KOLBA-35074 format. One record per atom (N, C-alpha, C, O): atom name; x, z negated, y negated; residue in one letter. Coordinates in Angstrom, 2 decimals. Layout:
("CA" (X Z Y) "A"),
...
//
This chain:
("N" (-31.83 99.26 -91.97) "M"),
("CA" (-32.07 98.59 -90.91) "M"),
("C" (-33.45 99.32 -90.16) "M"),
("O" (-34.59 99.27 -90.61) "M"),
("N" (-33.04 99.99 -88.91) "N"),
("CA" (-34.09 100.53 -88.33) "N"),
("C" (-35.36 99.68 -87.77) "N"),
("O" (-35.12 98.62 -87.20) "N"),
("N" (-36.60 100.09 -87.90) "T"),
("CA" (-37.38 99.13 -87.00) "T"),
("C" (-37.67 99.70 -85.74) "T"),
("O" (-37.57 99.01 -84.73) "T"),
("N" (-38.07 101.04 -85.70) "F"),
("CA" (-38.48 101.59 -84.46) "F"),
("C" (-38.10 103.30 -84.91) "F"),
("O" (-38.00 103.87 -85.99) "F"),
("N" (-37.93 103.76 -83.41) "I"),
("CA" (-37.82 105.32 -83.36) "I"),
("C" (-38.85 105.96 -82.47) "I"),
("O" (-38.94 105.64 -81.29) "I"),
("N" (-39.60 106.85 -83.02) "Y"),
("CA" (-40.79 107.61 -82.25) "Y"),
("C" (-39.95 108.44 -81.09) "Y"),
("O" (-39.04 109.23 -81.29) "Y"),
("N" (-40.43 108.08 -79.98) "T"),
("CA" (-39.90 108.74 -78.89) "T"),
("C" (-41.02 109.81 -78.12) "T"),
("O" (-40.83 110.22 -76.98) "T"),
("N" (-42.13 110.16 -78.90) "G"),
("CA" (-43.15 110.96 -78.08) "G"),
("C" (-44.00 110.33 -77.06) "G"),
("O" (-44.29 109.15 -77.21) "G"),
("N" (-44.36 110.88 -76.20) "S"),
("CA" (-45.49 110.34 -75.46) "S"),
("C" (-44.87 109.86 -73.99) "S"),
("O" (-43.67 109.98 -73.74) "S"),
("N" (-45.74 109.35 -73.12) "R"),
("CA" (-45.24 108.89 -72.18) "R"),
("C" (-44.68 110.03 -71.04) "R"),
("O" (-44.12 109.82 -69.97) "R"),
("N" (-45.01 111.16 -71.61) "Y"),
("CA" (-44.68 112.27 -70.80) "Y"),
("C" (-43.38 113.05 -70.98) "Y"),
("O" (-42.75 113.75 -70.18) "Y"),
("N" (-43.12 112.69 -72.42) "S"),
("CA" (-41.72 113.11 -72.86) "S"),
("C" (-40.82 112.23 -72.91) "S"),
("O" (-41.19 111.06 -73.06) "S"),
("N" (-39.28 112.53 -72.79) "E"),
("CA" (-38.40 111.39 -73.13) "E"),
("C" (-37.40 111.99 -74.09) "E"),
("O" (-37.30 113.19 -74.38) "E"),
("N" (-36.66 110.97 -74.55) "G"),
("CA" (-35.84 110.95 -75.90) "G"),
("C" (-36.53 110.96 -77.18) "G"),
("O" (-37.75 110.86 -77.33) "G"),
("N" (-35.63 111.11 -78.10) "S"),
("CA" (-36.39 111.09 -79.64) "S"),
("C" (-36.72 112.11 -79.97) "S"),
("O" (-36.06 113.06 -79.55) "S"),
("N" (-37.85 112.36 -80.86) "V"),
("CA" (-38.29 113.66 -81.43) "V"),
("C" (-37.86 113.75 -82.90) "V"),
("O" (-38.34 114.56 -83.70) "V"),
("N" (-36.84 112.78 -83.21) "G"),
("CA" (-36.13 112.76 -84.64) "G"),
("C" (-36.97 112.09 -85.46) "G"),
("O" (-37.01 112.73 -86.51) "G"),
("N" (-37.64 111.18 -85.53) "I"),
("CA" (-38.46 110.54 -86.34) "I"),
("C" (-38.19 109.04 -86.22) "I"),
("O" (-38.36 108.38 -85.19) "I"),
("N" (-37.79 108.62 -87.30) "G"),
("CA" (-37.19 107.05 -87.13) "G"),
("C" (-37.99 106.33 -88.33) "G"),
("O" (-38.56 107.07 -89.13) "G"),
("N" (-38.08 104.82 -88.52) "F"),
("CA" (-38.79 104.32 -89.41) "F"),
("C" (-37.75 102.98 -89.62) "F"),
("O" (-37.44 102.15 -88.76) "F"),
("N" (-37.34 103.05 -90.96) "A"),
("CA" (-36.34 101.84 -91.45) "A"),
("C" (-36.84 101.14 -92.81) "A"),
("O" (-37.66 101.52 -93.63) "A"),
("N" (-36.14 100.10 -92.76) "I"),
("CA" (-36.46 99.26 -94.05) "I"),
("C" (-35.20 99.25 -94.98) "I"),
("O" (-34.20 98.74 -94.47) "I"),
("N" (-35.09 99.73 -96.26) "P"),
("CA" (-34.02 99.68 -96.92) "P"),
("C" (-33.40 98.37 -96.87) "P"),
("O" (-34.06 97.35 -96.68) "P"),
("N" (-31.92 98.39 -97.06) "I"),
("CA" (-30.96 97.26 -97.01) "I"),
("C" (-31.09 96.40 -98.01) "I"),
("O" (-30.84 95.22 -97.78) "I"),
("N" (-31.50 96.78 -99.26) "N"),
("CA" (-31.78 95.97 -100.54) "N"),
("C" (-33.00 94.89 -100.36) "N"),
("O" (-33.03 93.72 -100.76) "N"),
("N" (-34.06 95.66 -99.58) "R"),
("CA" (-35.27 94.73 -99.19) "R"),
("C" (-34.82 93.86 -98.13) "R"),
("O" (-35.31 92.72 -98.18) "R"),
("N" (-34.11 94.08 -97.29) "I"),
("CA" (-33.55 93.17 -96.27) "I"),
("C" (-32.91 92.11 -96.83) "I"),
("O" (-33.17 90.94 -96.53) "I"),
("N" (-31.88 92.51 -97.82) "S"),
("CA" (-30.81 91.32 -98.35) "S"),
("C" (-31.90 90.40 -99.15) "S"),
("O" (-31.91 89.18 -98.97) "S"),
("N" (-32.71 90.98 -99.95) "R"),
("CA" (-33.66 90.12 -100.79) "R"),
("C" (-34.46 88.97 -100.01) "R"),
("O" (-34.65 87.82 -100.41) "R"),
("N" (-34.98 89.68 -98.56) "L"),
("CA" (-35.89 88.89 -97.78) "L"),
("C" (-34.80 87.60 -97.21) "L"),
("O" (-35.16 86.43 -97.13) "L"),
("N" (-33.46 88.08 -96.84) "L"),
("CA" (-32.85 87.12 -96.23) "L"),
("C" (-32.54 86.08 -97.29) "L"),
("O" (-32.83 84.91 -97.04) "L"),
("N" (-31.99 86.40 -98.40) "E"),
("CA" (-32.05 85.43 -99.54) "E"),
("C" (-33.07 84.51 -99.81) "E"),
("O" (-32.77 83.32 -99.93) "E"),
("N" (-34.32 84.93 -99.94) "D"),
("CA" (-35.51 84.22 -99.88) "D"),
("C" (-35.70 83.26 -98.74) "D"),
("O" (-36.07 82.11 -98.94) "D"),
("N" (-35.42 83.77 -97.39) "L"),
("CA" (-35.47 82.98 -96.23) "L"),
("C" (-34.49 81.67 -96.43) "L"),
("O" (-34.83 80.50 -96.26) "L"),
("N" (-33.31 82.11 -96.79) "K"),
("CA" (-32.22 80.80 -96.78) "K"),
("C" (-32.48 79.91 -97.95) "K"),
("O" (-32.40 78.69 -97.85) "K"),
("N" (-32.83 80.56 -99.13) "K"),
("CA" (-33.15 79.43 -100.24) "K"),
("C" (-34.45 78.77 -100.14) "K"),
("O" (-34.40 77.54 -100.17) "K"),
("N" (-35.57 79.28 -100.03) "Y"),
("CA" (-37.09 78.77 -99.88) "Y"),
("C" (-37.50 78.60 -98.42) "Y"),
("O" (-38.48 77.87 -98.24) "Y"),
("N" (-36.99 79.06 -97.49) "H"),
("CA" (-37.59 79.11 -95.90) "H"),
("C" (-38.71 79.69 -96.00) "H"),
("O" (-39.61 79.21 -95.31) "H"),
("N" (-39.02 80.73 -96.74) "T"),
("CA" (-40.42 81.27 -96.56) "T"),
("C" (-40.43 82.38 -97.52) "T"),
("O" (-39.55 82.35 -98.39) "T"),
("N" (-41.28 83.38 -97.51) "I"),
("CA" (-41.53 84.50 -98.52) "I"),
("C" (-42.91 84.76 -98.94) "I"),
("O" (-43.76 85.22 -98.17) "I"),
("N" (-43.12 84.47 -100.13) "D"),
("CA" (-44.30 84.25 -100.62) "D"),
("C" (-44.82 85.79 -101.30) "D"),
("O" (-44.43 86.14 -102.41) "D"),
("N" (-45.65 86.53 -100.52) "R"),
("CA" (-46.00 87.70 -101.16) "R"),
("C" (-47.59 87.70 -101.06) "R"),
("O" (-48.25 88.73 -100.94) "R"),
("N" (-48.13 86.40 -101.11) "D"),
("CA" (-49.77 86.48 -101.42) "D"),
("C" (-49.81 86.03 -102.81) "D"),
("O" (-49.92 84.85 -103.14) "D"),
("N" (-49.69 87.23 -103.78) "F"),
("CA" (-49.90 86.86 -105.17) "F"),
("C" (-51.18 87.07 -105.66) "F"),
("O" (-52.07 87.42 -104.88) "F"),
("N" (-51.39 86.92 -106.75) "W"),
("CA" (-52.67 87.20 -107.52) "W"),
("C" (-52.59 87.80 -108.95) "W"),
("O" (-51.80 87.17 -109.64) "W"),
("N" (-53.09 88.69 -109.49) "I"),
("CA" (-52.97 89.26 -110.61) "I"),
("C" (-54.48 88.91 -111.50) "I"),
("O" (-54.39 88.35 -112.59) "I"),
("N" (-55.53 89.20 -111.04) "G"),
("CA" (-56.76 88.67 -111.46) "G"),
("C" (-57.32 89.93 -112.35) "G"),
("O" (-58.01 89.76 -113.36) "G"),
("N" (-56.94 91.25 -111.84) "V"),
("CA" (-57.61 92.34 -112.56) "V"),
("C" (-58.47 93.46 -111.74) "V"),
("O" (-57.91 93.99 -110.78) "V"),
("N" (-59.59 93.79 -112.03) "K"),
("CA" (-60.01 94.92 -111.35) "K"),
("C" (-60.16 96.12 -112.40) "K"),
("O" (-60.55 96.08 -113.57) "K"),
("N" (-59.72 97.24 -111.60) "V"),
("CA" (-59.75 98.46 -112.59) "V"),
("C" (-60.67 99.68 -111.95) "V"),
("O" (-61.04 99.74 -110.77) "V"),
("N" (-60.88 100.46 -112.79) "Q"),
("CA" (-61.79 102.09 -112.06) "Q"),
("C" (-60.83 103.03 -112.87) "Q"),
("O" (-60.04 102.83 -113.79) "Q"),
("N" (-61.31 104.37 -112.00) "N"),
("CA" (-60.30 105.51 -112.57) "N"),
("C" (-61.12 105.97 -113.76) "N"),
("O" (-62.33 105.73 -113.78) "N"),
("N" (-60.62 106.52 -114.63) "L"),
("CA" (-60.87 107.21 -115.78) "L"),
("C" (-61.68 108.59 -115.50) "L"),
("O" (-61.22 109.35 -114.64) "L"),
("N" (-62.68 108.90 -116.07) "D"),
("CA" (-63.43 110.15 -116.12) "D"),
("C" (-63.37 110.47 -117.33) "D"),
("O" (-62.97 109.68 -118.19) "D"),
("N" (-63.91 112.05 -117.67) "D"),
("CA" (-63.89 112.65 -119.02) "D"),
("C" (-64.88 111.92 -119.60) "D"),
("O" (-64.60 111.57 -120.75) "D"),
("N" (-66.11 111.51 -119.12) "V"),
("CA" (-67.14 110.81 -119.84) "V"),
("C" (-66.19 109.33 -120.75) "V"),
("O" (-65.85 109.19 -121.93) "V"),
("N" (-66.05 108.59 -119.73) "I"),
("CA" (-65.38 107.42 -120.21) "I"),
("C" (-64.33 107.43 -121.26) "I"),
("O" (-64.33 106.73 -122.27) "I"),
("N" (-63.22 108.50 -120.81) "A"),
("CA" (-62.21 108.69 -121.65) "A"),
("C" (-62.64 109.32 -123.16) "A"),
("O" (-62.00 109.08 -124.18) "A"),
("N" (-63.71 110.08 -123.11) "R"),
("CA" (-64.17 110.51 -124.25) "R"),
("C" (-64.84 109.36 -125.15) "R"),
("O" (-64.48 109.17 -126.32) "R"),
("N" (-65.83 108.60 -124.53) "K"),
("CA" (-66.39 107.47 -125.26) "K"),
("C" (-65.53 106.46 -125.93) "K"),
("O" (-65.81 105.83 -126.95) "K"),
("N" (-64.36 106.38 -125.17) "M"),
("CA" (-63.27 105.51 -125.45) "M"),
("C" (-62.57 105.92 -126.94) "M"),
("O" (-62.26 105.12 -127.82) "M"),
("N" (-62.41 107.40 -126.96) "G"),
("CA" (-61.46 108.01 -127.61) "G"),
("C" (-59.95 108.36 -127.10) "G"),
("O" (-59.00 108.82 -127.73) "G"),
("N" (-60.09 107.94 -125.65) "F"),
("CA" (-58.94 108.17 -125.24) "F"),
("C" (-58.52 109.79 -124.81) "F"),
("O" (-59.47 110.31 -124.23) "F"),
("N" (-57.56 110.53 -124.91) "S"),
("CA" (-57.51 111.93 -124.79) "S"),
("C" (-57.14 112.42 -123.52) "S"),
("O" (-56.83 113.60 -123.38) "S"),
("N" (-57.15 111.55 -122.52) "S"),
("CA" (-56.73 111.94 -121.11) "S"),
("C" (-57.40 111.00 -119.91) "S"),
("O" (-57.46 109.78 -120.07) "S"),
("N" (-57.82 111.51 -118.91) "T"),
("CA" (-58.21 110.78 -117.67) "T"),
("C" (-57.08 110.33 -116.81) "T"),
("O" (-57.26 110.09 -115.62) "T"),
("N" (-55.89 110.22 -117.40) "D"),
("CA" (-54.67 109.53 -116.52) "D"),
("C" (-54.79 107.99 -117.12) "D"),
("O" (-54.96 107.62 -118.28) "D"),
("N" (-54.66 107.37 -116.13) "G"),
("CA" (-54.59 106.02 -116.43) "G"),
("C" (-55.97 105.30 -115.87) "G"),
("O" (-56.89 106.02 -115.49) "G"),
("N" (-56.08 104.04 -115.82) "V"),
("CA" (-57.05 103.22 -115.50) "V"),
("C" (-57.85 102.22 -116.45) "V"),
("O" (-57.31 101.56 -117.34) "V"),
("N" (-59.08 102.19 -116.18) "L"),
("CA" (-59.97 101.19 -117.25) "L"),
("C" (-59.76 99.91 -116.58) "L"),
("O" (-59.73 99.96 -115.35) "L"),
("N" (-59.60 98.72 -117.17) "V"),
("CA" (-59.89 97.35 -117.05) "V"),
("C" (-61.22 97.12 -117.25) "V"),
("O" (-61.81 97.13 -118.33) "V"),
("N" (-61.79 96.86 -115.88) "R"),
("CA" (-63.44 96.48 -115.94) "R"),
("C" (-63.61 95.09 -115.67) "R"),
("O" (-64.68 94.59 -116.00) "R"),
("N" (-62.71 94.36 -115.12) "H"),
("CA" (-62.87 92.77 -114.89) "H"),
("C" (-61.53 92.11 -115.04) "H"),
("O" (-60.48 92.62 -114.66) "H"),
("N" (-61.62 91.19 -115.50) "I"),
("CA" (-60.33 89.87 -115.84) "I"),
("C" (-60.98 88.45 -115.34) "I"),
("O" (-61.84 87.80 -115.95) "I"),
("N" (-60.48 88.18 -114.31) "D"),
("CA" (-60.34 86.63 -113.97) "D"),
("C" (-60.13 85.74 -114.99) "D"),
("O" (-59.02 85.79 -115.54) "D"),
("N" (-60.98 84.88 -115.40) "R"),
("CA" (-60.70 83.82 -116.45) "R"),
("C" (-59.39 83.03 -115.84) "R"),
("O" (-59.39 82.58 -114.70) "R"),
("N" (-58.27 82.92 -116.73) "G"),
("CA" (-57.17 81.94 -116.29) "G"),
("C" (-56.02 82.87 -115.53) "G"),
("O" (-54.84 82.51 -115.41) "G"),
("N" (-56.46 83.91 -115.12) "S"),
("CA" (-55.44 84.71 -114.41) "S"),
("C" (-54.54 85.24 -114.90) "S"),
("O" (-54.60 85.44 -116.12) "S"),
("N" (-53.40 85.67 -114.17) "P"),
("CA" (-52.13 86.20 -114.88) "P"),
("C" (-52.41 87.44 -115.93) "P"),
("O" (-51.83 87.61 -117.01) "P"),
("N" (-53.21 88.07 -115.50) "A"),
("CA" (-53.92 89.27 -116.42) "A"),
("C" (-54.43 88.79 -117.64) "A"),
("O" (-54.26 89.46 -118.66) "A"),
("N" (-55.16 87.48 -117.69) "D"),
("CA" (-55.89 87.03 -118.73) "D"),
("C" (-54.57 86.23 -119.69) "D"),
("O" (-54.58 86.30 -120.92) "D"),
("N" (-53.71 85.65 -119.07) "K"),
("CA" (-52.83 84.90 -119.67) "K"),
("C" (-51.69 86.04 -120.32) "K"),
("O" (-51.01 85.68 -121.28) "K"),
("N" (-51.56 87.06 -119.90) "A"),
("CA" (-50.83 88.11 -120.41) "A"),
("C" (-51.39 88.88 -121.73) "A"),
("O" (-50.72 89.52 -122.53) "A"),
("N" (-52.66 88.67 -121.75) "G"),
("CA" (-53.22 89.18 -123.12) "G"),
("C" (-54.08 90.32 -122.42) "G"),
("O" (-54.70 90.95 -123.28) "G"),
("N" (-54.29 90.73 -121.30) "M"),
("CA" (-54.97 92.19 -120.85) "M"),
("C" (-56.64 91.76 -121.40) "M"),
("O" (-57.03 90.59 -121.39) "M"),
("N" (-57.48 92.89 -121.84) "H"),
("CA" (-58.81 92.60 -122.44) "H"),
("C" (-59.59 93.77 -121.53) "H"),
("O" (-59.13 94.87 -121.23) "H"),
("N" (-60.75 93.30 -121.21) "L"),
("CA" (-61.72 94.12 -121.08) "L"),
("C" (-61.83 95.51 -121.79) "L"),
("O" (-62.09 95.65 -122.99) "L"),
("N" (-61.58 96.59 -120.83) "G"),
("CA" (-61.89 98.19 -121.84) "G"),
("C" (-60.42 98.63 -122.00) "G"),
("O" (-60.30 99.81 -122.34) "G"),
("N" (-59.11 97.84 -121.80) "D"),
("CA" (-57.92 98.05 -122.10) "D"),
("C" (-57.57 99.27 -121.11) "D"),
("O" (-58.07 99.13 -119.99) "D"),
("N" (-56.88 100.33 -121.29) "I"),
("CA" (-56.38 101.42 -120.43) "I"),
("C" (-54.96 101.33 -120.07) "I"),
("O" (-54.06 101.48 -120.90) "I"),
("N" (-54.76 101.09 -118.85) "I"),
("CA" (-53.42 100.87 -118.01) "I"),
("C" (-53.06 102.32 -117.90) "I"),
("O" (-53.79 103.10 -117.28) "I"),
("N" (-51.79 102.76 -118.57) "T"),
("CA" (-51.17 103.85 -118.65) "T"),
("C" (-49.88 104.08 -117.49) "T"),
("O" (-49.59 105.04 -116.78) "T"),
("N" (-49.28 102.73 -117.67) "E"),
("CA" (-48.01 102.85 -116.70) "E"),
("C" (-47.96 101.13 -116.18) "E"),
("O" (-48.44 100.12 -116.70) "E"),
("N" (-47.28 101.30 -115.12) "I"),
("CA" (-46.71 99.88 -114.90) "I"),
("C" (-45.37 100.00 -114.22) "I"),
("O" (-45.09 100.81 -113.33) "I"),
("N" (-44.55 99.05 -114.78) "N"),
("CA" (-43.14 99.03 -114.70) "N"),
("C" (-42.46 100.47 -114.75) "N"),
("O" (-41.64 100.84 -113.92) "N"),
("N" (-42.91 101.27 -115.86) "D"),
("CA" (-42.37 102.70 -116.28) "D"),
("C" (-42.95 103.66 -115.42) "D"),
("O" (-42.35 104.74 -115.37) "D"),
("N" (-43.86 103.55 -114.81) "V"),
("CA" (-44.36 104.38 -113.57) "V"),
("C" (-45.79 104.99 -114.21) "V"),
("O" (-46.65 104.16 -114.52) "V"),
("N" (-46.03 106.27 -114.40) "K"),
("CA" (-47.23 106.56 -115.06) "K"),
("C" (-48.38 106.34 -113.84) "K"),
("O" (-48.29 106.56 -112.63) "K"),
("N" (-49.54 105.83 -114.66) "I"),
("CA" (-50.65 105.70 -113.72) "I"),
("C" (-51.93 106.73 -113.97) "I"),
("O" (-52.61 106.82 -114.99) "I"),
("N" (-52.06 107.46 -112.78) "T"),
("CA" (-53.07 108.37 -112.85) "T"),
("C" (-54.24 108.13 -112.21) "T"),
("O" (-55.16 108.92 -112.43) "T"),
("N" (-54.47 106.99 -111.30) "S"),
("CA" (-55.61 106.60 -110.46) "S"),
("C" (-55.29 105.08 -110.09) "S"),
("O" (-54.20 104.54 -110.21) "S"),
("N" (-56.25 104.61 -109.70) "D"),
("CA" (-56.49 103.06 -109.27) "D"),
("C" (-55.59 103.26 -107.96) "D"),
("O" (-55.30 102.19 -107.41) "D"),
("N" (-55.18 104.24 -107.44) "K"),
("CA" (-54.40 104.42 -105.84) "K"),
("C" (-53.03 104.00 -106.54) "K"),
("O" (-52.46 103.01 -106.07) "K"),
("N" (-52.48 104.62 -107.53) "D"),
("CA" (-51.07 104.47 -108.05) "D"),
("C" (-51.11 102.76 -108.63) "D"),
("O" (-50.04 102.16 -108.59) "D"),
("N" (-51.96 102.26 -108.98) "V"),
("CA" (-51.90 100.82 -109.22) "V"),
("C" (-51.85 100.17 -107.96) "V"),
("O" (-51.11 99.19 -107.97) "V"),
("N" (-52.42 100.41 -106.85) "F"),
("CA" (-52.48 99.73 -105.66) "F"),
("C" (-51.18 99.83 -105.06) "F"),
("O" (-50.64 98.83 -104.58) "F"),
("N" (-50.48 101.24 -105.04) "E"),
("CA" (-49.43 101.21 -104.64) "E"),
("C" (-48.21 100.59 -105.20) "E"),
("O" (-47.26 100.08 -104.61) "E"),
("N" (-48.49 100.76 -106.64) "I"),
("CA" (-47.19 99.79 -107.15) "I"),
("C" (-47.28 98.30 -106.97) "I"),
("O" (-46.22 97.72 -106.75) "I"),
("N" (-48.41 97.58 -107.05) "V"),
("CA" (-48.68 96.21 -106.84) "V"),
("C" (-48.57 95.80 -105.34) "V"),
("O" (-48.10 94.71 -105.02) "V"),
("N" (-48.96 96.61 -104.55) "Y"),
("CA" (-49.20 96.22 -102.94) "Y"),
("C" (-48.09 96.80 -101.97) "Y"),
("O" (-47.66 96.29 -100.93) "Y"),
("N" (-47.71 98.07 -102.63) "G"),
("CA" (-46.77 98.81 -101.68) "G"),
("C" (-45.19 98.81 -102.05) "G"),
("O" (-44.41 99.70 -101.68) "G"),
("N" (-44.85 97.78 -102.76) "T"),
("CA" (-43.62 97.64 -103.30) "T"),
("C" (-43.26 96.22 -102.71) "T"),
("O" (-44.08 95.57 -102.05) "T"),
("N" (-41.97 95.79 -102.99) "D"),
("CA" (-41.47 94.79 -102.48) "D"),
("C" (-41.28 93.56 -103.63) "D"),
("O" (-40.24 92.98 -103.95) "D"),
("N" (-42.89 93.36 -104.20) "L"),
("CA" (-42.92 92.28 -105.02) "L"),
("C" (-43.56 91.01 -104.39) "L"),
("O" (-44.32 91.00 -103.42) "L"),
("N" (-43.09 89.89 -105.15) "R"),
("CA" (-43.35 88.60 -104.51) "R"),
("C" (-43.84 87.82 -105.85) "R"),
("O" (-43.84 88.28 -106.99) "R"),
("N" (-44.23 86.56 -105.46) "V"),
("CA" (-44.70 85.44 -106.33) "V"),
("C" (-43.43 85.08 -107.21) "V"),
("O" (-42.37 84.75 -106.68) "V"),
("N" (-43.62 85.19 -108.86) "G"),
("CA" (-42.79 85.09 -109.51) "G"),
("C" (-42.10 86.40 -110.06) "G"),
("O" (-41.38 86.11 -111.02) "G"),
("N" (-42.08 87.50 -109.81) "D"),
("CA" (-41.87 88.56 -110.23) "D"),
("C" (-42.64 89.09 -111.16) "D"),
("O" (-43.82 88.77 -111.01) "D"),
("N" (-42.35 90.04 -112.43) "K"),
("CA" (-43.05 90.27 -113.52) "K"),
("C" (-43.11 91.87 -113.56) "K"),
("O" (-42.16 92.61 -113.32) "K"),
("N" (-44.22 92.21 -113.86) "L"),
("CA" (-44.88 93.39 -114.09) "L"),
("C" (-44.99 94.08 -115.49) "L"),
("O" (-45.81 93.53 -116.22) "L"),
("N" (-44.42 95.04 -115.98) "S"),
("CA" (-44.48 95.54 -117.47) "S"),
("C" (-45.66 96.54 -117.23) "S"),
("O" (-45.49 97.49 -116.46) "S"),
("N" (-47.03 96.33 -117.96) "F"),
("CA" (-48.06 97.02 -118.16) "F"),
("C" (-47.97 97.75 -119.58) "F"),
("O" (-47.92 97.12 -120.63) "F"),
("N" (-47.95 99.14 -119.52) "A"),
("CA" (-48.21 99.96 -120.67) "A"),
("C" (-49.92 100.13 -120.90) "A"),
("O" (-50.66 100.65 -120.06) "A"),
("N" (-50.32 99.62 -122.09) "I"),
("CA" (-51.58 99.41 -122.29) "I"),
("C" (-52.15 100.32 -123.59) "I"),
("O" (-51.57 100.42 -124.67) "I"),
("N" (-53.34 100.91 -123.27) "W"),
("CA" (-53.81 101.60 -124.57) "W"),
("C" (-54.86 100.79 -125.01) "W"),
("O" (-55.59 100.23 -124.18) "W"),
("N" (-55.04 100.66 -126.21) "R"),
("CA" (-56.26 99.57 -126.73) "R"),
("C" (-56.66 100.39 -128.06) "R"),
("O" (-55.79 100.73 -128.86) "R"),
("N" (-57.97 100.67 -128.26) "D"),
("CA" (-58.50 101.06 -129.58) "D"),
("C" (-57.37 102.05 -130.15) "D"),
("O" (-57.04 101.78 -131.30) "D"),
("N" (-56.88 102.89 -129.69) "G"),
("CA" (-55.89 103.77 -130.20) "G"),
("C" (-54.38 103.49 -130.27) "G"),
("O" (-53.58 104.34 -130.67) "G"),
("N" (-54.02 102.27 -129.88) "T"),
("CA" (-52.73 101.48 -129.98) "T"),
("C" (-52.23 101.28 -128.88) "T"),
("O" (-52.77 100.53 -128.06) "T"),
("N" (-50.98 101.97 -128.61) "R"),
("CA" (-50.17 101.54 -127.10) "R"),
("C" (-49.13 100.47 -127.44) "R"),
("O" (-48.47 100.40 -128.47) "R"),
("N" (-49.11 99.57 -126.26) "F"),
("CA" (-48.21 98.39 -126.36) "F"),
("C" (-48.05 97.93 -125.00) "F"),
("O" (-48.85 98.36 -124.17) "F"),
("N" (-47.21 97.18 -124.65) "K"),
("CA" (-46.78 96.72 -123.26) "K"),
("C" (-47.21 95.05 -123.41) "K"),
("O" (-47.38 94.32 -124.39) "K"),
("N" (-47.30 94.82 -121.89) "L"),
("CA" (-47.74 93.42 -121.85) "L"),
("C" (-46.92 92.95 -120.23) "L"),
("O" (-46.86 93.58 -119.18) "L"),
("N" (-46.44 91.80 -120.54) "I"),
("CA" (-45.70 91.42 -119.21) "I"),
("C" (-46.67 90.32 -118.33) "I"),
("O" (-47.25 89.31 -118.73) "I"),
("N" (-46.63 90.77 -117.29) "L"),
("CA" (-47.56 89.99 -116.28) "L"),
("C" (-46.56 89.19 -115.26) "L"),
("O" (-45.59 89.81 -114.82) "L"),
("N" (-46.73 88.01 -114.94) "E"),
("CA" (-46.08 87.26 -113.99) "E"),
("C" (-47.06 87.06 -112.76) "E"),
("O" (-48.23 86.68 -112.85) "E"),
("N" (-46.31 87.40 -111.51) "L"),
("CA" (-47.30 87.27 -110.43) "L"),
("C" (-47.24 85.71 -109.91) "L"),
("O" (-46.25 85.00 -109.72) "L"),
("N" (-48.64 85.40 -109.76) "V"),
("CA" (-48.79 84.11 -109.30) "V"),
("C" (-49.56 83.84 -108.09) "V"),
("O" (-50.65 84.37 -107.88) "V"),
("N" (-48.86 82.85 -107.12) "S"),
("CA" (-49.36 82.53 -105.88) "S"),
("C" (-50.88 82.36 -105.82) "S"),
("O" (-51.43 81.65 -106.66) "S"),
("N" (-51.53 82.93 -104.93) "L"),
("CA" (-52.97 82.69 -104.43) "L"),
("C" (-53.16 81.20 -104.03) "L"),
("O" (-54.24 80.63 -104.17) "L"),
("N" (-51.99 80.57 -103.52) "K"),
("CA" (-52.30 79.32 -102.96) "K"),
("C" (-52.61 78.23 -103.90) "K"),
("O" (-53.22 77.20 -103.59) "K"),
("N" (-52.08 78.57 -105.27) "N"),
("CA" (-52.04 77.49 -106.21) "N"),
("C" (-53.62 77.82 -107.06) "N"),
("O" (-53.92 77.08 -108.00) "N"),
("N" (-54.44 78.81 -106.72) "N"),
("CA" (-55.30 79.07 -107.41) "N"),
("C" (-56.65 79.00 -106.25) "N"),
("O" (-57.80 79.23 -106.63) "N"),
//
């Protein structure tokens, strides 16, 4: 669905060939939620803060790369806490997408069509062991 088309300035007329659209799958999901729940709850909570890895942090932790992010804070009782995330964990993937920095985390969590109740799969490195955690997004309204 087209949302708008860029037409230039007030001094030029017609389209300059740039359009902005929302994918039909996203629209279909939004309409289903509106019909079923009469609302769309995208105001979710994860309860984790991360920081980028650098050479010093990675070396001290015994991690062989600076790709990934370090978990530096977890809210008690949060979805991250309930999923089993620990301080010092290194997140290397979310939903099978490689994480190289905190920007990747932000893009996946807040830049995609996620909402309350959706689940995220985190690939974690902890003390030399790699494993997956499943985190369910929880409404901020309930916390």
